[in-house]
C-alpha positions as CSV (number, residue, x, y, z in Angstrom):
1,M,0.0,0.0,0.0
2,S,1.4,3.4,-1.0
3,A,1.6,6.4,1.3
4,L,-1.2,7.9,-0.7
5,D,-3.5,4.9,0.0
6,S,-2.6,4.7,3.7
7,P,-5.3,5.8,6.1
8,S,-2.7,7.7,8.1
9,D,-1.8,9.9,5.2
10,D,-2.6,13.5,6.0
11,S,-1.0,15.4,3.1
12,P,-3.0,18.1,1.3
13,A,-5.1,17.1,-1.7
14,A,-3.0,16.8,-4.9
15,A,-4.8,19.3,-7.1
16,D,-4.7,18.9,-10.8
17,P,-2.4,21.4,-12.4
18,L,-3.8,24.1,-14.7
19,L,-3.7,23.0,-18.3
20,P,-1.6,24.9,-20.8
21,G,-3.7,27.9,-21.9
22,E,-6.3,27.5,-19.1
23,H,-7.9,30.9,-18.4
24,V,-10.0,32.0,-15.5
25,S,-12.2,35.1,-15.5
26,F,-14.9,36.5,-13.2
27,H,-18.3,37.9,-14.2
28,A,-21.1,39.6,-12.3
29,A,-24.6,38.1,-12.7
30,N,-27.8,38.2,-10.6
31,G,-26.0,39.9,-7.7
32,L,-23.2,37.3,-7.5
33,R,-19.7,37.0,-8.8
34,F,-19.1,33.9,-11.0
35,C,-15.8,32.1,-11.9
36,V,-15.6,31.0,-15.5
37,R,-12.8,28.7,-16.6
38,E,-11.9,28.4,-20.3
39,W,-9.6,26.3,-22.6
40,G,-9.0,26.6,-26.3
41,A,-8.9,29.5,-28.8
42,A,-11.7,32.1,-28.6
43,Q,-12.4,31.7,-32.3
44,N,-13.1,28.0,-32.0
45,P,-16.8,26.7,-31.7
46,A,-17.9,26.9,-28.2
47,L,-18.7,24.0,-25.8
48,V,-20.3,25.1,-22.5
49,L,-20.0,22.7,-19.6
50,L,-22.2,22.5,-16.4
51,H,-21.0,20.5,-13.4
52,G,-23.1,18.5,-10.9
53,L,-24.3,19.1,-7.4
54,R,-21.0,19.1,-5.6
55,G,-18.7,19.7,-8.6
56,F,-16.9,22.7,-9.9
57,S,-15.5,23.9,-13.2
58,A,-12.2,22.1,-13.1
59,T,-14.0,18.7,-13.1
60,W,-14.0,19.2,-16.9
61,R,-10.2,19.3,-17.4
62,G,-10.2,15.8,-18.8
63,V,-12.7,16.9,-21.5
64,A,-10.6,20.0,-22.1
65,R,-7.5,18.0,-22.6
66,A,-9.3,16.0,-25.4
67,F,-11.1,18.9,-27.1
68,S,-9.2,22.2,-26.6
69,S,-7.3,22.0,-29.9
70,D,-10.5,22.3,-31.8
71,W,-13.0,23.8,-29.4
72,R,-13.4,26.7,-27.0
73,L,-14.5,25.1,-23.7
74,I,-16.3,27.2,-21.1
75,A,-17.0,25.8,-17.6
76,I,-18.8,27.7,-14.9
77,D,-18.4,27.4,-11.1
78,Q,-22.1,27.5,-10.4
79,R,-23.4,29.6,-7.6
80,G,-22.3,28.4,-4.2
81,R,-19.4,26.4,-5.7
82,G,-15.7,26.7,-6.3
83,D,-14.6,30.3,-6.7
84,S,-18.0,31.6,-7.5
85,E,-19.9,33.4,-4.6
86,W,-22.3,31.7,-2.3
87,D,-25.9,32.9,-2.3
88,P,-26.7,34.5,1.1
89,G,-30.3,33.5,0.6
90,A,-29.4,29.9,-0.3
91,N,-31.2,30.3,-3.7
92,Y,-30.0,27.0,-5.2
93,Y,-32.9,26.1,-7.6
94,T,-33.0,25.4,-11.3
95,D,-34.5,28.8,-12.1
96,A,-31.6,30.5,-10.4
97,Y,-29.0,28.3,-12.2
98,L,-30.8,29.0,-15.5
99,A,-30.8,32.8,-15.0
100,D,-27.0,32.6,-14.2
101,L,-26.3,30.6,-17.4
102,E,-28.3,33.0,-19.5
103,A,-26.4,36.0,-18.0
104,I,-23.0,34.4,-18.6
105,V,-23.9,33.4,-22.1
106,E,-24.7,37.0,-22.8
107,A,-21.6,38.3,-21.0
108,L,-19.4,36.0,-23.2
109,A,-21.4,37.0,-26.3
110,L,-22.0,33.4,-27.3
111,K,-24.2,33.2,-30.4
112,R,-24.5,29.4,-30.8
113,F,-22.8,26.6,-28.8
114,V,-23.0,23.0,-27.7
115,L,-24.2,22.6,-24.1
116,V,-23.1,19.8,-21.8
117,G,-24.6,19.2,-18.4
118,H,-23.9,16.6,-15.7
119,S,-26.5,15.7,-13.1
120,M,-27.7,18.9,-11.6
121,G,-26.1,20.8,-14.5
122,G,-28.0,18.5,-16.8
123,T,-31.3,19.7,-15.3
124,T,-30.3,23.3,-16.1
125,A,-29.1,22.2,-19.5
126,Y,-32.5,20.6,-20.4
127,V,-34.4,23.7,-19.3
128,Y,-32.0,26.1,-21.2
129,A,-32.4,24.0,-24.3
130,A,-36.2,24.1,-24.2
131,R,-36.1,27.8,-23.7
132,H,-33.4,28.8,-26.1
133,P,-33.3,26.3,-29.0
134,D,-31.9,29.0,-31.3
135,R,-28.7,29.3,-29.3
136,L,-27.8,25.6,-29.3
137,N,-26.4,23.4,-32.0
138,A,-26.6,20.3,-29.7
139,L,-27.3,19.2,-26.2
140,V,-25.4,16.5,-24.2
141,I,-26.7,15.3,-20.9
142,E,-24.6,13.1,-18.5
143,D,-26.7,10.7,-16.4
144,I,-29.9,12.5,-15.4
145,G,-33.4,12.3,-16.6
146,P,-36.9,13.2,-15.5
147,G,-37.5,12.0,-12.0
148,S,-33.9,11.3,-11.2
149,S,-33.7,13.8,-8.4
150,A,-37.1,13.0,-7.0
151,S,-37.1,9.2,-6.5
152,G,-35.1,6.1,-6.9
153,A,-31.9,4.7,-5.3
154,G,-29.7,7.6,-6.6
155,A,-32.0,10.3,-5.2
156,E,-32.2,8.5,-1.8
157,R,-28.4,8.1,-1.8
158,I,-27.8,11.8,-2.4
159,R,-30.4,12.8,0.2
160,R,-28.7,10.5,2.7
161,E,-25.3,12.0,1.9
162,M,-26.6,15.5,2.3
163,A,-28.3,14.7,5.6
164,E,-25.1,13.1,7.0
165,L,-22.7,15.6,5.5
166,P,-20.0,16.8,7.9
167,L,-19.5,20.6,7.4
168,S,-15.7,20.3,8.0
169,F,-12.9,17.8,8.8
170,P,-10.1,18.2,11.4
171,H,-7.5,17.1,8.8
172,W,-7.0,15.7,5.3
173,R,-6.9,12.2,6.6
174,A,-10.5,12.5,7.8
175,A,-11.5,14.0,4.5
176,R,-9.9,11.2,2.6
177,D,-11.7,8.7,4.8
178,Y,-15.0,10.4,4.1
179,W,-14.6,10.2,0.3
180,R,-13.4,6.6,0.5
181,R,-16.6,5.6,2.5
182,T,-18.9,7.7,0.2
183,R,-17.4,6.6,-3.1
184,P,-15.7,3.2,-2.4
185,G,-15.1,2.6,-6.1
186,L,-12.9,5.6,-6.6
187,G,-9.3,4.9,-7.7
188,R,-6.4,6.9,-6.3
189,E,-6.3,9.5,-9.0
190,A,-10.1,10.1,-8.9
191,L,-10.0,10.3,-5.1
192,E,-7.4,13.1,-5.2
193,Q,-9.4,14.9,-7.9
194,R,-12.5,14.7,-5.8
195,L,-10.6,16.0,-2.7
196,S,-9.1,18.9,-4.6
197,E,-12.4,19.8,-6.3
198,S,-14.5,19.8,-3.2
199,L,-12.3,20.8,-0.3
200,H,-9.6,23.2,0.9
201,Q,-7.8,24.0,4.2
202,D,-8.9,27.2,6.0
203,E,-6.8,29.6,8.0
204,D,-7.5,27.6,11.2
205,G,-6.2,24.4,9.6
206,R,-9.6,22.6,9.2
207,V,-10.5,21.1,5.9
208,V,-13.7,22.7,4.7
209,W,-15.9,22.4,1.6
210,R,-15.4,24.6,-1.4
211,Y,-19.1,24.9,-1.8
212,D,-22.0,26.1,0.4
213,A,-22.6,22.8,2.0
214,A,-25.2,24.0,4.5
215,G,-27.3,26.0,2.1
216,I,-27.1,23.5,-0.8
217,S,-28.0,20.6,1.6
218,R,-30.9,22.5,3.0
219,T,-32.3,23.2,-0.4
220,R,-31.8,19.6,-1.5
221,L,-33.4,18.1,1.7
222,D,-36.3,20.5,2.1
223,P,-37.0,22.0,-1.4
224,D,-39.8,24.4,-2.2
225,P,-42.2,22.2,-4.2
226,A,-43.2,25.2,-6.4
227,R,-39.7,25.5,-7.7
228,V,-39.0,21.8,-8.4
229,V,-38.9,21.3,-12.1
230,D,-40.9,18.5,-13.8
231,L,-38.5,17.5,-16.6
232,W,-41.0,15.5,-18.7
233,P,-42.7,18.5,-20.4
234,V,-39.2,20.1,-20.8
235,V,-37.8,17.0,-22.5
236,E,-40.8,16.9,-24.9
237,R,-40.1,20.5,-26.0
238,I,-36.4,20.1,-26.8
239,A,-35.8,21.0,-30.5
240,N,-32.1,20.3,-30.7
241,P,-30.2,17.1,-31.3
242,T,-29.6,15.6,-27.9
243,L,-27.5,12.8,-26.5
244,V,-27.9,11.3,-23.1
245,I,-24.8,9.5,-21.8
246,R,-25.6,7.3,-18.9
247,G,-23.4,5.0,-16.8
248,E,-24.2,1.3,-16.8
249,R,-23.9,1.1,-13.0
250,S,-25.8,4.4,-12.5
251,D,-28.3,4.4,-9.6
252,F,-29.6,7.8,-10.7
253,C,-30.6,7.6,-14.4
254,P,-32.5,4.4,-15.1
255,Q,-32.4,2.9,-18.6
256,P,-36.2,2.7,-18.8
257,T,-36.4,6.5,-18.2
258,V,-34.0,7.1,-21.0
259,E,-35.9,4.8,-23.3
260,E,-39.1,6.7,-22.6
261,M,-37.3,10.0,-23.3
262,T,-36.2,8.7,-26.7
263,R,-39.7,7.5,-27.4
264,R,-41.3,10.9,-26.6
265,N,-38.8,13.0,-28.4
266,P,-37.1,11.6,-31.6
267,L,-34.3,14.2,-31.4
268,I,-33.0,12.4,-28.3
269,S,-30.6,9.5,-28.6
270,S,-28.7,7.7,-25.8
271,V,-25.7,5.6,-25.1
272,T,-24.8,3.6,-22.0
273,V,-21.1,3.4,-20.9
274,P,-20.1,0.0,-19.6
275,G,-18.8,-0.1,-16.0
276,A,-19.5,3.6,-15.3
277,S,-21.5,4.9,-12.4
278,H,-23.4,8.2,-12.2
279,Y,-20.0,10.0,-12.7
280,V,-19.3,8.8,-16.3
281,H,-16.7,11.4,-17.2
282,D,-14.7,10.5,-14.1
283,D,-15.2,6.7,-14.3
284,A,-14.6,6.2,-18.1
285,P,-13.1,9.5,-19.5
286,D,-11.9,8.0,-22.7
287,L,-15.3,6.5,-23.6
288,F,-17.1,9.6,-22.5
289,N,-14.9,11.8,-24.7
290,Q,-15.4,9.4,-27.6
291,H,-19.1,9.5,-27.4
292,L,-19.1,13.3,-26.9
293,R,-16.8,13.9,-29.9
294,R,-18.7,11.6,-32.3
295,F,-22.0,13.2,-31.5
296,I,-21.0,16.9,-31.6
297,E,-18.9,16.4,-34.8
298,R,-21.9,14.8,-36.4
299,T,-24.2,17.6,-35.4
300,Q,-21.6,20.2,-36.3
301,A,-21.4,18.7,-39.8
302,A,-25.2,18.9,-40.1
303,S,-25.4,22.5,-38.9
304,P,-22.0,24.3,-38.6
305,L,-21.5,26.6,-35.7
């Protein structure tokens, strides 16, 4: 067992280095300051990436490595995460995420682009696509569908994790132990990425979340029913070519749901990645990138950006 794997290891998280040409900027929108991370030349066609519930923009570095020679990739730290500001009113609902995305798209003067969303970011992406079909060339959704957040094993798992979430850890060893218990299938590299994405050490030496853990958990555990989105009508309105990429071992995005989506809307296609869980781009990055590239190149050829 290496030092990295040892339960006594208390070294800081090994953060992924910035990629060559990685650029970070900040934009004001809806009363908050947002961090936007970019890769690739500004004149390239744009690919906008939305992370999941506890992610942040740098989770997409693996996609950026594969695509930045041909694409301009834009990833947002969504409100309450990473280097974007937390919402003092804990307004962590889809309509707020949607308004943020709309404002940042305008700030960056994006005319048409491909939109990719994972989990929570996928919900925002569905709603954006239904509202702004003229702005998208294609939509790619990673492992979420109608009802995913409301019921089923994955929804229960996430609610349980939110209810039991420690707000801080006394040291990095305890944080590593937490992620090993929560995601027992993570390899060493994925574990370190999860640590660096989600946690940092504060001035008192405690290891704390890089997102508004209390506010986001409260919204997730006790949501306002009036602001919870029913995705079925949204899915039916989508007018852009759409690919749903689900993990074979996902507990969050059932295959029957995806099949029903493709039945209701012929513009939606799907692919299942063998061996992957809900976190497809982490578990099987090469296959995820292959499916993403094949789909967006096909749609780009049909309707150039």
